[in-house]
Structure formats: structure tokens, C-alpha cells
mmCIF file of the N, C-alpha and C atoms, coordinates in Angstrom:
data_MODEL
# 
_entry.id   MODEL 
# 
loop_
_atom_site.group_PDB 
_atom_site.id 
_atom_site.type_symbol 
_atom_site.label_atom_id 
_atom_site.label_alt_id 
_atom_site.label_comp_id 
_atom_site.label_asym_id 
_atom_site.label_entity_id 
_atom_site.label_seq_id 
_atom_site.pdbx_PDB_ins_code 
_atom_site.Cartn_x 
_atom_site.Cartn_y 
_atom_site.Cartn_z 
_atom_site.occupancy 
_atom_site.B_iso_or_equiv 
_atom_site.pdbx_formal_charge 
_atom_site.auth_seq_id 
_atom_site.auth_comp_id 
_atom_site.auth_asym_id 
_atom_site.auth_atom_id 
_atom_site.pdbx_PDB_model_num 
ATOM 1   N N  . UNK A 1 1  ? 17.726  9.835  -0.433  1.00 0.00 ? 1  UNK A N  1 
ATOM 2   C CA . UNK A 1 1  ? 16.367  9.988  -0.505  1.00 0.00 ? 1  UNK A CA 1 
ATOM 3   C C  . UNK A 1 1  ? 16.032  8.469  -1.399  1.00 0.00 ? 1  UNK A C  1 
ATOM 4   N N  . UNK A 1 2  ? 15.136  7.788  -0.278  1.00 0.00 ? 2  UNK A N  1 
ATOM 5   C CA . UNK A 1 2  ? 14.651  6.534  -0.585  1.00 0.00 ? 2  UNK A CA 1 
ATOM 6   C C  . UNK A 1 2  ? 13.771  6.539  -1.371  1.00 0.00 ? 2  UNK A C  1 
ATOM 7   N N  . UNK A 1 3  ? 14.025  5.019  -2.069  1.00 0.00 ? 3  UNK A N  1 
ATOM 8   C CA . UNK A 1 3  ? 12.502  5.313  -2.855  1.00 0.00 ? 3  UNK A CA 1 
ATOM 9   C C  . UNK A 1 3  ? 12.106  3.926  -2.755  1.00 0.00 ? 3  UNK A C  1 
ATOM 10  N N  . UNK A 1 4  ? 10.426  4.778  -3.332  1.00 0.00 ? 4  UNK A N  1 
ATOM 11  C CA . UNK A 1 4  ? 8.987   3.547  -2.552  1.00 0.00 ? 4  UNK A CA 1 
ATOM 12  C C  . UNK A 1 4  ? 9.485   2.347  -3.666  1.00 0.00 ? 4  UNK A C  1 
ATOM 13  N N  . UNK A 1 5  ? 8.857   1.451  -3.351  1.00 0.00 ? 5  UNK A N  1 
ATOM 14  C CA . UNK A 1 5  ? 9.600   -0.394 -4.032  1.00 0.00 ? 5  UNK A CA 1 
ATOM 15  C C  . UNK A 1 5  ? 8.203   -0.226 -4.848  1.00 0.00 ? 5  UNK A C  1 
ATOM 16  N N  . UNK A 1 6  ? 8.589   -0.755 -5.939  1.00 0.00 ? 6  UNK A N  1 
ATOM 17  C CA . UNK A 1 6  ? 8.311   -0.988 -7.772  1.00 0.00 ? 6  UNK A CA 1 
ATOM 18  C C  . UNK A 1 6  ? 6.991   -2.098 -7.507  1.00 0.00 ? 6  UNK A C  1 
ATOM 19  N N  . UNK A 1 7  ? 6.092   -2.065 -8.709  1.00 0.00 ? 7  UNK A N  1 
ATOM 20  C CA . UNK A 1 7  ? 5.216   -3.369 -8.028  1.00 0.00 ? 7  UNK A CA 1 
ATOM 21  C C  . UNK A 1 7  ? 5.791   -3.952 -8.848  1.00 0.00 ? 7  UNK A C  1 
ATOM 22  N N  . UNK A 1 8  ? 5.630   -5.174 -8.061  1.00 0.00 ? 8  UNK A N  1 
ATOM 23  C CA . UNK A 1 8  ? 6.392   -6.787 -7.986  1.00 0.00 ? 8  UNK A CA 1 
ATOM 24  C C  . UNK A 1 8  ? 7.413   -6.856 -6.586  1.00 0.00 ? 8  UNK A C  1 
ATOM 25  N N  . UNK A 1 9  ? 7.996   -5.787 -6.380  1.00 0.00 ? 9  UNK A N  1 
ATOM 26  C CA . UNK A 1 9  ? 8.608   -5.888 -5.102  1.00 0.00 ? 9  UNK A CA 1 
ATOM 27  C C  . UNK A 1 9  ? 8.046   -6.213 -3.430  1.00 0.00 ? 9  UNK A C  1 
ATOM 28  N N  . UNK A 1 10 ? 8.581   -6.411 -2.297  1.00 0.00 ? 10 UNK A N  1 
ATOM 29  C CA . UNK A 1 10 ? 8.288   -6.527 -1.433  1.00 0.00 ? 10 UNK A CA 1 
ATOM 30  C C  . UNK A 1 10 ? 8.138   -5.780 -0.373  1.00 0.00 ? 10 UNK A C  1 
ATOM 31  N N  . UNK A 1 11 ? 7.620   -5.511 0.113   1.00 0.00 ? 11 UNK A N  1 
ATOM 32  C CA . UNK A 1 11 ? 7.569   -4.055 1.325   1.00 0.00 ? 11 UNK A CA 1 
ATOM 33  C C  . UNK A 1 11 ? 7.782   -5.193 2.096   1.00 0.00 ? 11 UNK A C  1 
ATOM 34  N N  . UNK A 1 12 ? 9.215   -4.984 2.701   1.00 0.00 ? 12 UNK A N  1 
ATOM 35  C CA . UNK A 1 12 ? 9.529   -5.865 4.078   1.00 0.00 ? 12 UNK A CA 1 
ATOM 36  C C  . UNK A 1 12 ? 10.399  -4.633 5.389   1.00 0.00 ? 12 UNK A C  1 
ATOM 37  N N  . UNK A 1 13 ? 10.106  -3.395 5.436   1.00 0.00 ? 13 UNK A N  1 
ATOM 38  C CA . UNK A 1 13 ? 10.037  -2.490 6.727   1.00 0.00 ? 13 UNK A CA 1 
ATOM 39  C C  . UNK A 1 13 ? 9.055   -3.124 7.657   1.00 0.00 ? 13 UNK A C  1 
ATOM 40  N N  . UNK A 1 14 ? 9.505   -3.380 8.414   1.00 0.00 ? 14 UNK A N  1 
ATOM 41  C CA . UNK A 1 14 ? 8.737   -4.293 9.321   1.00 0.00 ? 14 UNK A CA 1 
ATOM 42  C C  . UNK A 1 14 ? 8.834   -3.092 10.923  1.00 0.00 ? 14 UNK A C  1 
ATOM 43  N N  . UNK A 1 15 ? 9.308   -1.401 10.814  1.00 0.00 ? 15 UNK A N  1 
ATOM 44  C CA . UNK A 1 15 ? 9.190   -0.859 12.281  1.00 0.00 ? 15 UNK A CA 1 
ATOM 45  C C  . UNK A 1 15 ? 8.069   0.069  11.846  1.00 0.00 ? 15 UNK A C  1 
ATOM 46  N N  . UNK A 1 16 ? 7.455   -0.263 10.561  1.00 0.00 ? 16 UNK A N  1 
ATOM 47  C CA . UNK A 1 16 ? 6.726   1.314  10.943  1.00 0.00 ? 16 UNK A CA 1 
ATOM 48  C C  . UNK A 1 16 ? 6.107   0.551  9.630   1.00 0.00 ? 16 UNK A C  1 
ATOM 49  N N  . UNK A 1 17 ? 4.750   0.189  8.920   1.00 0.00 ? 17 UNK A N  1 
ATOM 50  C CA . UNK A 1 17 ? 3.982   0.102  7.745   1.00 0.00 ? 17 UNK A CA 1 
ATOM 51  C C  . UNK A 1 17 ? 3.421   1.394  6.918   1.00 0.00 ? 17 UNK A C  1 
ATOM 52  N N  . UNK A 1 18 ? 3.615   0.599  5.673   1.00 0.00 ? 18 UNK A N  1 
ATOM 53  C CA . UNK A 1 18 ? 3.596   1.462  4.687   1.00 0.00 ? 18 UNK A CA 1 
ATOM 54  C C  . UNK A 1 18 ? 2.474   2.768  4.398   1.00 0.00 ? 18 UNK A C  1 
ATOM 55  N N  . UNK A 1 19 ? 2.561   4.038  4.677   1.00 0.00 ? 19 UNK A N  1 
ATOM 56  C CA . UNK A 1 19 ? 1.799   5.114  3.752   1.00 0.00 ? 19 UNK A CA 1 
ATOM 57  C C  . UNK A 1 19 ? 1.122   4.964  2.743   1.00 0.00 ? 19 UNK A C  1 
ATOM 58  N N  . UNK A 1 20 ? 0.186   5.653  2.525   1.00 0.00 ? 20 UNK A N  1 
ATOM 59  C CA . UNK A 1 20 ? -0.470  5.676  1.242   1.00 0.00 ? 20 UNK A CA 1 
ATOM 60  C C  . UNK A 1 20 ? 0.646   5.559  0.077   1.00 0.00 ? 20 UNK A C  1 
ATOM 61  N N  . UNK A 1 21 ? 0.855   6.425  -0.283  1.00 0.00 ? 21 UNK A N  1 
ATOM 62  C CA . UNK A 1 21 ? 1.989   6.983  -0.978  1.00 0.00 ? 21 UNK A CA 1 
ATOM 63  C C  . UNK A 1 21 ? 2.345   5.378  -1.168  1.00 0.00 ? 21 UNK A C  1 
ATOM 64  N N  . UNK A 1 22 ? 3.101   5.482  -0.005  1.00 0.00 ? 22 UNK A N  1 
ATOM 65  C CA . UNK A 1 22 ? 3.865   3.969  -0.612  1.00 0.00 ? 22 UNK A CA 1 
ATOM 66  C C  . UNK A 1 22 ? 3.628   2.276  -1.215  1.00 0.00 ? 22 UNK A C  1 
ATOM 67  N N  . UNK A 1 23 ? 2.483   2.391  -0.606  1.00 0.00 ? 23 UNK A N  1 
ATOM 68  C CA . UNK A 1 23 ? 0.853   1.044  -0.731  1.00 0.00 ? 23 UNK A CA 1 
ATOM 69  C C  . UNK A 1 23 ? 0.546   1.843  -2.936  1.00 0.00 ? 23 UNK A C  1 
ATOM 70  N N  . UNK A 1 24 ? -0.167  2.194  -2.416  1.00 0.00 ? 24 UNK A N  1 
ATOM 71  C CA . UNK A 1 24 ? -0.263  3.262  -4.280  1.00 0.00 ? 24 UNK A CA 1 
ATOM 72  C C  . UNK A 1 24 ? 0.907   2.693  -5.175  1.00 0.00 ? 24 UNK A C  1 
ATOM 73  N N  . UNK A 1 25 ? 2.348   2.883  -5.229  1.00 0.00 ? 25 UNK A N  1 
ATOM 74  C CA . UNK A 1 25 ? 3.508   2.807  -5.735  1.00 0.00 ? 25 UNK A CA 1 
ATOM 75  C C  . UNK A 1 25 ? 3.334   1.543  -6.071  1.00 0.00 ? 25 UNK A C  1 
ATOM 76  N N  . UNK A 1 26 ? 3.364   0.883  -5.310  1.00 0.00 ? 26 UNK A N  1 
ATOM 77  C CA . UNK A 1 26 ? 3.800   -0.248 -4.812  1.00 0.00 ? 26 UNK A CA 1 
ATOM 78  C C  . UNK A 1 26 ? 2.493   -1.388 -5.381  1.00 0.00 ? 26 UNK A C  1 
ATOM 79  N N  . UNK A 1 27 ? 2.082   -1.051 -5.486  1.00 0.00 ? 27 UNK A N  1 
ATOM 80  C CA . UNK A 1 27 ? 0.362   -1.631 -5.975  1.00 0.00 ? 27 UNK A CA 1 
ATOM 81  C C  . UNK A 1 27 ? -0.461  -1.098 -7.818  1.00 0.00 ? 27 UNK A C  1 
ATOM 82  N N  . UNK A 1 28 ? 0.438   -0.349 -7.669  1.00 0.00 ? 28 UNK A N  1 
ATOM 83  C CA . UNK A 1 28 ? -0.278  0.169  -8.749  1.00 0.00 ? 28 UNK A CA 1 
ATOM 84  C C  . UNK A 1 28 ? -1.892  1.373  -8.177  1.00 0.00 ? 28 UNK A C  1 
ATOM 85  N N  . UNK A 1 29 ? -2.504  2.872  -9.225  1.00 0.00 ? 29 UNK A N  1 
ATOM 86  C CA . UNK A 1 29 ? -4.068  2.790  -9.137  1.00 0.00 ? 29 UNK A CA 1 
ATOM 87  C C  . UNK A 1 29 ? -4.398  1.885  -8.580  1.00 0.00 ? 29 UNK A C  1 
ATOM 88  N N  . UNK A 1 30 ? -4.734  1.525  -9.955  1.00 0.00 ? 30 UNK A N  1 
ATOM 89  C CA . UNK A 1 30 ? -5.884  0.443  -10.107 1.00 0.00 ? 30 UNK A CA 1 
ATOM 90  C C  . UNK A 1 30 ? -6.088  -0.497 -8.594  1.00 0.00 ? 30 UNK A C  1 
ATOM 91  N N  . UNK A 1 31 ? -5.431  -0.571 -8.109  1.00 0.00 ? 31 UNK A N  1 
ATOM 92  C CA . UNK A 1 31 ? -4.975  -1.812 -7.228  1.00 0.00 ? 31 UNK A CA 1 
ATOM 93  C C  . UNK A 1 31 ? -4.886  -0.985 -6.024  1.00 0.00 ? 31 UNK A C  1 
ATOM 94  N N  . UNK A 1 32 ? -4.735  0.253  -5.611  1.00 0.00 ? 32 UNK A N  1 
ATOM 95  C CA . UNK A 1 32 ? -4.885  1.184  -5.000  1.00 0.00 ? 32 UNK A CA 1 
ATOM 96  C C  . UNK A 1 32 ? -6.769  1.296  -4.629  1.00 0.00 ? 32 UNK A C  1 
ATOM 97  N N  . UNK A 1 33 ? -7.805  1.180  -5.754  1.00 0.00 ? 33 UNK A N  1 
ATOM 98  C CA . UNK A 1 33 ? -8.330  1.333  -5.524  1.00 0.00 ? 33 UNK A CA 1 
ATOM 99  C C  . UNK A 1 33 ? -8.841  0.693  -4.578  1.00 0.00 ? 33 UNK A C  1 
ATOM 100 N N  . UNK A 1 34 ? -8.508  -0.485 -4.552  1.00 0.00 ? 34 UNK A N  1 
ATOM 101 C CA . UNK A 1 34 ? -9.552  -1.785 -4.342  1.00 0.00 ? 34 UNK A CA 1 
ATOM 102 C C  . UNK A 1 34 ? -9.312  -2.062 -2.820  1.00 0.00 ? 34 UNK A C  1 
ATOM 103 N N  . UNK A 1 35 ? -7.441  -1.579 -2.886  1.00 0.00 ? 35 UNK A N  1 
ATOM 104 C CA . UNK A 1 35 ? -7.108  -1.464 -1.215  1.00 0.00 ? 35 UNK A CA 1 
ATOM 105 C C  . UNK A 1 35 ? -7.212  -0.099 -0.554  1.00 0.00 ? 35 UNK A C  1 
ATOM 106 N N  . UNK A 1 36 ? -8.430  1.005  -0.168  1.00 0.00 ? 36 UNK A N  1 
ATOM 107 C CA . UNK A 1 36 ? -8.741  1.543  -0.317  1.00 0.00 ? 36 UNK A CA 1 
ATOM 108 C C  . UNK A 1 36 ? -10.204 0.409  0.621   1.00 0.00 ? 36 UNK A C  1 
ATOM 109 N N  . UNK A 1 37 ? -10.824 0.590  -0.351  1.00 0.00 ? 37 UNK A N  1 
ATOM 110 C CA . UNK A 1 37 ? -12.074 -0.505 -0.233  1.00 0.00 ? 37 UNK A CA 1 
ATOM 111 C C  . UNK A 1 37 ? -12.470 -1.412 0.646   1.00 0.00 ? 37 UNK A C  1 
ATOM 112 N N  . UNK A 1 38 ? -11.414 -2.757 0.677   1.00 0.00 ? 38 UNK A N  1 
ATOM 113 C CA . UNK A 1 38 ? -10.916 -3.095 2.106   1.00 0.00 ? 38 UNK A CA 1 
ATOM 114 C C  . UNK A 1 38 ? -10.872 -2.815 3.218   1.00 0.00 ? 38 UNK A C  1 
ATOM 115 N N  . UNK A 1 39 ? -9.605  -1.729 3.434   1.00 0.00 ? 39 UNK A N  1 
ATOM 116 C CA . UNK A 1 39 ? -9.798  -0.992 4.643   1.00 0.00 ? 39 UNK A CA 1 
ATOM 117 C C  . UNK A 1 39 ? -10.880 -0.714 4.703   1.00 0.00 ? 39 UNK A C  1 
ATOM 118 N N  . UNK A 1 40 ? -11.465 -0.140 4.323   1.00 0.00 ? 40 UNK A N  1 
ATOM 119 C CA . UNK A 1 40 ? -13.270 0.565  4.453   1.00 0.00 ? 40 UNK A CA 1 
ATOM 120 C C  . UNK A 1 40 ? -13.932 -0.265 5.132   1.00 0.00 ? 40 UNK A C  1 
ATOM 121 N N  . UNK A 1 41 ? -14.144 -1.744 4.342   1.00 0.00 ? 41 UNK A N  1 
ATOM 122 C CA . UNK A 1 41 ? -14.846 -2.340 5.089   1.00 0.00 ? 41 UNK A CA 1 
ATOM 123 C C  . UNK A 1 41 ? -14.634 -3.375 6.012   1.00 0.00 ? 41 UNK A C  1 
ATOM 124 N N  . UNK A 1 42 ? -13.094 -3.295 6.718   1.00 0.00 ? 42 UNK A N  1 
ATOM 125 C CA . UNK A 1 42 ? -12.410 -4.059 7.788   1.00 0.00 ? 42 UNK A CA 1 
ATOM 126 C C  . UNK A 1 42 ? -12.826 -2.793 8.492   1.00 0.00 ? 42 UNK A C  1 
ATOM 127 N N  . UNK A 1 43 ? -13.195 -1.829 8.740   1.00 0.00 ? 43 UNK A N  1 
ATOM 128 C CA . UNK A 1 43 ? -13.051 -0.700 9.272   1.00 0.00 ? 43 UNK A CA 1 
ATOM 129 C C  . UNK A 1 43 ? -14.221 -0.068 9.302   1.00 0.00 ? 43 UNK A C  1 
ATOM 130 N N  . UNK A 1 44 ? -15.963 -1.804 9.216   1.00 0.00 ? 44 UNK A N  1 
ATOM 131 C CA . UNK A 1 44 ? -17.253 -1.166 9.385   1.00 0.00 ? 44 UNK A CA 1 
ATOM 132 C C  . UNK A 1 44 ? -17.128 -2.329 10.357  1.00 0.00 ? 44 UNK A C  1 
ATOM 133 N N  . UNK A 1 45 ? -15.915 -3.298 10.146  1.00 0.00 ? 45 UNK A N  1 
ATOM 134 C CA . UNK A 1 45 ? -16.291 -3.831 10.987  1.00 0.00 ? 45 UNK A CA 1 
ATOM 135 C C  . UNK A 1 45 ? -15.927 -4.128 12.447  1.00 0.00 ? 45 UNK A C  1 
# 
């Protein structure tokens, strides 16, 4: 079973972008809120 990256680890998988769960695990829940807002802002343009 593959373990999600931990806060501070680099996400280096180049074949497939990380899913939301991986990003949340990697950056933490507080940072994930900002990530979602940033994606929404980018998607609006």
C-alpha cells in the first residue's frame, strides 16, 4: 500500500497529478482550503 506524502515531503510523481486527498495530506487541512480557493480562482479565468 502506497503512503501519502507527509507535510514537508515533495510530491515527485510525474506520471499523474496528485489527487485532492494526497494534496490535503501533504499540505495539511488549513493549506488545502487555500489550495481549493486558488484552483477556483484560476478556473474562473
